[in-house]
N, C-alpha and C positions, 0 to 999 in steps of 0.2 A: 730478264731474268735474275739480274744482279738487283736485290733488293735492299742490301746493307752494304754500302760502298763504303762508310766509315771501318766496319768491320774487315773488311778485305783488307783496306790499307793497314790497319792494325796489325793483320795477319803477317803480311810478307815484311813489315817493319819488326815485329818481334822474330821473325825467322831471321832477319838479314842480323839481329844483334844477339840472336840466341846462343850463339858462340863466337869465339875471337875469329876474324877472318883469318882462313887458314892460306899458306902458300901451298900448291901443288906440288909435290916433289918433282924436281926437274929432270929426274932419271925415272920416272913414273910412266910407261909408255905401255900401249897394247901393241903386240905384234901382229901386223896385218899383211907380212909379206911371205909368213911361213916358218921364220926363224929370228929370234931375238938377235938384236946388233946394237951394240953400245953406241954412245952418244959420239964417240970418236969416229964414226965412219960418216959421219953427218957434217956436210961443210957448210960453214956460216954463210948466210946470205948477205951480202952487200948490199947497203940500202942508200941512198941519197933521197931523202923526203920528196924532193921537186923532180927527181928523173923516174923517166919510166922505159929507160934505155935496156934494161933487163928484160922488158916484155914486148918489144918494139923491133920486127924484123923489119929492116930499112930496104930490103929487096922489093922495089915496086911490083915485079912480075909475081914474086911470093905474096905480097900484099893483096893485089889485084885477085888473085884466086879465091880470097875470104868467101864464104859463103854465111848467109842469115841462117842461125841456129835458134830454135825457141824452147823455153823451158821454165820450170819453176821451182825456185830456191827458198820456199817457205812453205813445209808441208807437215803436220801434225798426224801423229799415229797413236796406237793405243799407250804407247808409254808417254805422253803426255798428260800430265794430273787433271788438266780440263777436258782433255779430248776423251779419255777413259770415264769421265762421269758423263759426258755427252753421250755415252753408248758407243764409242768407236773401239772396235775390237780389231779393226785393220792394222796389221803389222808392217814394217818396214819393207819387208819382201812384198806385202800387199801391195803397196803404194808403190814399188816399181813396176811392178806387174801392171797396175793400172795405165802408170806412163806410158809403157810401150803398147800400150792398145787394148790390153784385157779389162773386162769388167770385173769389178767388185762389188760385194755387198755394202751398202749405205746402213748405218745404224740401224735405221727404221724398217730394213728389209727388203728395200728395192734396190735392183741393179743400177750401177752407174759406170758410164764410160764416156772417153773422149770421141770426138768425131773424126780424129786422127791422132796418131801418137806423138808424143814431145821427142826433143831430140836431148834432153837433158833433165835432169831432176834431183832436188837433194832434200832427205826428209830432214827436218829442223826441230825436233822434239825439245820442249822446256828443259833446259839443262837443270830448273829447279825441280824438286821432287821427281827427278826422272825414274818412271816406272813403279811410283810408288804406291799410286792408287789402285793399279792391276794387281800389284801383290797384295795389297792390302783387302782387296775384293774376292780374292780366290781362295776357297778353303785348303787347309792343309799346311799353313804354315803360321808362325809365330806372330805375323804381323796381322793377318784375318783374325787370330783371337784377341788381339789387344781391345780392351774397351775403346779407345781412340777411333778403332776403325769401324765402328757399328754402323755408323753413317753411310758407309760404303760397301759393307758385306753383301756380296751376292748380285750388287746393282746391276750388273750387266748378265744375268743369268737368264735363259730364253723367257722366261715368263714376264721378265721385267723390262725387256726391250720393246717398249711402248708408250703410248704418251700418257697414259694413266701415272707414270712414274716422273712425271715433269716436276711436281712438286718436290718429291724427295730428292730429286738431283738438284733441283735449284738450291735447296737447303744443305744437301751434300758439298756444295762447291765451298762455301765458307766453313761449315763445320767439321769435314775433315781436316782440313788445313790448319785451324785453331786447335782442333782436339791433338792432332799429332804434335805440333809445337810444344801445347802445353804438357802433353806427357813426356816430350824428350827434357823439358826443363824441370820436372819432378823426377828425372831418372827412370820413367816406367818402360821407356824405350830405349834400346840399345843403339846409339848412333851408328856405332861400327856395322851393326846388322843393315840399317838403313842403307848406309853408304854401299854394302855391297851389294845391295837390291839395285841401286843405280848404276852401279858399275857394270853389273850384268847387263842391264838393258842398253847400255851404250856399248860394250862388246857386241851385242847382238846387232845394233845399229852400223856399227861400223862393218861386221860382218857381210849385212845385207848388202850395204854400198859395194863392198867388194865383189861379193857374187854377181852382181846385176851390170857392174861397169862393163862395158863392151867396146873397147876402143874402134872408133871408126862407124859405129852403128847406134850407141846408146851410151851416153857418160852420166855416171851418178857421183855425186859429191858428199864428202862425209862432213856433216854439220848438225848444228844445234842452236838453239835461241836461249841466249842471255837474256833474262827476263827481270829488268830493272824499271823502278818507278819511284816518282815523289813520293813523300808523303801524303798527298792529295791526290793520287792515281795518275799524274802527270806521267806519260807512257815513255819511256828510254829503253824501250827492247831494240835488240840486235840480232841479227842471224850473225852466226861465226862459221865460215867455209873454209875447211882445209883444203889445200890445193892437192894433198893426198897422195902422191905419188913416191913418197918417202916409204922406208920400212917401217915407222913407228908413230902413232898417235898417243896424244895424252889419254892416259887410262880413265881419266873423268874429265868432264868439262869444267871450265871455270864458271860459277855462276853467282847469284846473288849472295848465297851463302859464304862466299870468299870477299866479296865487295859489291854494295850497292853502286857504287860509282862506275862510270864507264871508264875512267882514267885506270883504274885498278884492271879493266879486261885488257885494256891497250898495252900496258905494262907486261902484262903476262905474255902477250902475243909477241911483244918485242922479245922477251925472253926465249921463246918458244924459235923465233926466227934466228937467233944468235946460235941455236943449238940443229939449224937448218929445217925447221919444219914451218913453213910458209902458211899465212891464212889470212883472211880480211873480215872484217865486221861489216853489216849492212844494217843500218839504221831502217826501222819501218815503223808507219802509223805514227809519225810526227805530227799528224794531223791531230790527234789525240794527247799531246805532250804537252798541253796548257802552256805551250810557250818556252819548254824547257829545252826541248831537242836541240834548237839552234840558238840557245841563248847567249848574251854576251858575256857571260860571266860562265866560270868553271863549276864545277859540283862542290866547291866549296866557296862559293860566293865571291871570288876574286877576279879581277880583270883576265882577260884572254891574254896570253903571251905567244911569244914565237915560237917557245917549247913545246905548249898545247897544242898549236896548229899544227907543227911537224909531227907529232905524236899522235894526233886524230887522224890528220891524212895519211900518214904512212899505213894505217891499219883500217881506214874506211874511205877508201877512194869511191865507191858508189853508194848511192841511198835508192830504196824501193820507194817508187815515186806513187805508185797505185797498186791496191789489192781490194779484196771483198770490204774491209771496214773502211772504204772511202780512197778518195785521191788526195794525194798531198802535193801537188803541182803548185795551186794556190788558191786563195780563196776570194770572193767577190768584195770582201772587206779590205782585202789589200790590192788587189787590182781593180780598181773601179772602172778602168778603161778597157777592159777587157771584156767583151761580150759573151766569151767561152768560160771565163772562170768558174761559173757555178755548176761544176761538173762533179757528180755523184760525191757531193759534200757530205761527209759524216761529222756531225757538229760535236760530239762528246768526247770526253776523256774515255779512254779505253776501259771498258767493263764497267763504264758506269751509264748515267743519263744526266751527268753534270755537262754542263757547256766548256768546251776546251777553247782558251785563248788562241786566236788567230794568229797574233804577231809572236814570231819565234817558232811557230809550229809548222810552216810551208815552205818548201823547196825553195821556189824562185825568191822569196822574201830573203831566205839564207844565202842565195848567191848574191844577193844585191848588198847584204850586210857583209858578206865576207868581201867582196869587192870594194865597198867602201874601207874596211879594214887595210886590205892590201894598199890602198892607195894612201892611206894615211900613217900606217905603222911598218907597212912591208911584208905583211903576211895575212894568209888567208885560210882559215880552218874549213871554209865551207866551198871547196872547189870540186864539187861531186859529179861524177857521171850518173845514169840513172839506168834502173830495172824497173819491172814490175814482178809481181809474184801473187801468190792466192791468199796467203794463211789459210787455207783448208785445215778445219779439225777433224776430217772424216777420212785422211790419208788420199783424197781424190779431188784433185782441183777442180774449179767451178766457175769457168770462164764465159760460157755460152749464154747470152740473154735467153734464149729458147730453150735452155737445157739446164737453169739455174737450180742447183739444190743448196745454195748457201753453205754454211761451215760448220755449224755448232750442231751437228746430228740430229738425234732427235728433237732437239728442242726448238729446232727451225726445219723441221722435216716437210712440212706441208705448206700450202698457200695461206693458209688460215693462221698458221703459227709465225709465218713471216711477216704478216700485217697487211697482206695485199690483196687478199677478198675477206668479205665479212666473215666472222666466226658464229656460226649457228649451233655448236655442240655445248648443251647447256652446262655439261658436266666441265669441259674447258672454261667457259665462262664462269663457272662457282669455284673455279680451282684456286683462286688468287691471282691469277694472271691479270697484271694491268690490262685495262680496257678502255678504248677512246671512242666515243660517240662522233659517227662523221658522216653527214647527209642521211641521217635517219638509220644508219647501221651501226653495229658494233664491230671493232676491229681490237685484234691483240696490239695493246701499245707496246711494240718492240722497236728497240733501235735497229734492228734486223732489216726493217723497211727503208734505212739510208745507206744500206749498205750497196755494193754494187758487183755484177758478175765479172770480176777480174783478178789478175792481171796475169801478164807473162812478160817475163825476161827476153831481150833479144840479143844476140851478139853477132859480130863479123868474124869469122873464124877460119882458119887455114882447113881445119879438120875437127871432127866430132871427138876431142879428146879431151880428158882434164887438163893438159898442159896447154893447149891451145884455146879452149874456153877461159881457162882462168887467166891467162895472159891478156885476153880480150877484156876482161873485169879490170884488170889491173891498168891497163892503157886507155880504160874507160871508152873505149870505142863497143860500147853498149847501148842498146835502148829500150825503152819499155812500151809496152802496148795495155790497152784496157780490156784485152782478151783475144781480139782478131788477129790473125797473122799478116799483119800489114809489115812490109819492111821499110827501113828509110837509110838513105846516104846522106852525108853531109860532111862538106870539105870547103876550105878556106885557102886564099893563095893571092898571089899577084900576076897581074897581066896573064888571065887565064884565057886560052882560046876557047870563046863561045863557039866556034864552028865546029868543034870537035864534039857538041852533044850528042850526036846520033852516030858517031864512029865506034867500031869495034874496041879499039883501044882506048877509050874514053875513061875506066876507071883506072888502067895503068898509068895513063897520062895523069889522072889527078893524084893517084900515091905518089907519081914524081915529083909533082909540081906543086902540090898543096897539102896543108895539114888536115886530118880528119877529125870527126868527132871525137871529145874528149881531150884534145889536144890544145896548145897555146900557138897564138900568130903574133909572131915578133913585127912590132912597129917600126922597125928600123929604116925600112924603105920609105917612109914617111909618104905613104900614097894611099887611097883608096884601095881596098882590096876586093877581090869576088868572091862571090858564096857560091857554091853549086849543092842544088838539093834534089834528092830523087825519091820520092814515094810510090811504092807499088800496093796494090790492095791485096787484100786477102778473097780469093776467088769464091770461098766459102760465105762470105758476107757482103757487105753492101760496096757499091763503087765510091771511090772517092770523090769529095767535093772541093777541097782548097787544101793548099799547103802553106803555114804561116811560119814566119821566123819571129822569134820572142827575143828583143833586145832589152839587155840591163846595161845601165852605163852609169858614171858619176858625172854630175854635171858641174858646170864652173863654179858652184857654191860647197861642193865637194860632198853634196846629197844624192843618192842613189835613186835612179827614175828607170822606169820600163816603158816599153812601147810594143805593140804587136803589129806587124806587118804581113798582110797576104801577100804572097809572091808566086803562086801560080794557083789558077782556076780551073776547073774544070769546065767542059762545053764550050770551049774557044772564048772563054773570057779573059778580061784583064782588069788588074787591080786598079781602082780609081786612085789617078793619081794625088788627089787631095785627103782621101780618107784612108786610102791603102787598104781598101776591102774590096773584095771579088763581089761581082752581081749574084744576085740570088739564082741560082740554077733549077730552083722550083721544084725539087726532088719532095715527093709525098710518101705519106705514110696511111694505109686504111687501118686506123686503131681496129675496127672489128675484126679483122683477119690479121693484123700485122704484115701484110703484104706492103712491100716498099718498092718505090721507082728503080728501075732497071735501066728504063732508055735515056737516064740523065746520069752525068758523073763520069769518071775515068777511071780506067784501068791502070792507069800510072801517070803521075804528074812529075816534071823535071824542067829545071831551067836553072840557069845563071843568073844572079842577082847581086846589085851594089847598094848601099844602104845609102838613099838619098839625105840621110840625117849625119853621116859619118864625119867625124873630127879626129883628125890623125893624134891629136894629143890626148884625147878622152878614152880612158880604160874602160872597157866593154865586156860583155859576154852574148853570146848567140846560141838560142837552140830551137830545134825545128820540133813545130806540131802539126801533123797532117788528121785531117779530119774527114772520116767517112759522109756520106749521106744520112740524113738521119734514119733511124730503125727504131723498133719498140724497145723500151726497157724489159727487164724481166719482170717486173711487177705488173706490167700490162700484158707480157705474155700468161701470167698465172691466171688474170682476170678473163682473158678472151679464153682460155681452157675451160675456165669454169663457168663461164658464160655470165658474167657480170660485167658491170660498170668497172673501170679503173678508179682506183682512189684519186679523189679530185685533191687532194693536198700534194700529191706525189707528180713528178714528171712523166709523161705517156711515153715520150721519146726521148733519146739521147744520139748523140753524135759519138761514135766510137773514135779513137785517136790513139796516135803513135808519138811518142817524143823522141828525139835525138839527145843524147848527151851533148852538153855545151862546148863550144870553140870559143876560149878567152881571147880577147885581143890587148897584147901588152904595150903601151905605148913606149 
């Protein structure tokens, strides 16, 4: 749909420079608790960039009571400028109702719902142009009447909510933005009026989160997306999540109108923290960053410093490793010895069909480079924990392969528009949509075919509350899944008693004697550590095939290296001592029906493991990846339902997976 990438890049560049970067007044807050309370009532939050003590309950009994909770912290509604153009009318209230298990309307008119409710949800509409398109499209206000709004006037009136308006929506995506910015620069629009529109949308977003937050049952987070990018559309987007239990929240989000440099966002978050307002930022779609998300220089081209690393880690403890627009764990070009690296690779810069540079764009590579930096220079800006989320632009998460409705509303609302089955509608073929000829058939040539039905954020939390879930993010006791609700535990320690593997008090024992995911393991004992992993399947999806540990380390020459170990195999198998690989469990998928093997695979896999290549003097990190048996990819499900052959250039099956946050070994 994005035909003019250069235009889109110029639009955002102009917007970033259309007025001087503004500081948001430090006393400008929304009242979210029922009464205005001054800043003096807020206690400053003490922070040590390397410490997680404020978020760590050290009582093993309390820690062992933690349960896995699943949610989505990347959700767009009608207030996002692009979502509205895609046809989304669902509000933040609708989004939260969906997450709690109710069905809502897709922009194309059909009902969408989850197979079971989620535990937490966060609406993250774009801070840039927040609420603007919805206002400009709706009659009865000055914005609608402005000549700059003609592209979007009535675009979502009932008669326009259909695929015949796709060409108009494609044109409106860039046209409205550049027309609005031009009108602002020519003083034909009142910037204070547009600012008031965004403030109202933000106030409603905050109020919806407050209305639906139900401690112990369902948690909402007050959040938004900071949408920065390079001049060439390298993605630098982050979702900003407020802990949200204070009595005030900034009355307008910090956006690229304030600064296009993430450093500015982090500094703003630091200032809020000084006033008792705790938040974190979560980078996403690093895969589309063209190497800039995890670059080895800052936004101004300067070498990274300890101050930069501390600023970033203080504000970005976790990263979104998987979502609809692809998985950012690793890339086949970066992990040449990882047979499972080629998983839902979205190769483009976001909102383009230009290839993104893999180096500097994937999380495993960032972990390796950060560890190398820590070894040589004593600081690490890339010591992340992991989550997944969806990036839906319909208010509704779409993580189920057999129920995938993608993310951009009307524009990918059918199998043919997603490019998964041949397009036979002559009107669509003649509408200007790019088309590819494949195996004698015509398909819509959309980047949507490279997207995945993903993902979810998982945490180990004492209870379903903002405080407890947020603290899990901060201590990085979080995990990511590609969609299924698999759970993963991961611990590391010394002299662990392997005979306790089936004991009822195993988890309490591990919290007492080991470190969990997201933590550091001190090498002071100068001995080989033990690791414990425990993966449990999602009963709604396929059995587990294997559990792996991904190791990164700095070799004797100071270079970062990686290795993949299978550590637990289904069906009574054991990893080969030379290849470190499980035997094939022979799981099958019937492509004609998408039925998969239920007679092989495991409901759970757990084991103690020691690294056979471990060196006590070698800095390293470890994280877990557990794989399901193969199942049909969403594009194959589309083909099966429409009684056509799956596309020959797309994977017919995938192996869904879960990733733990890393444990770092510090020699």
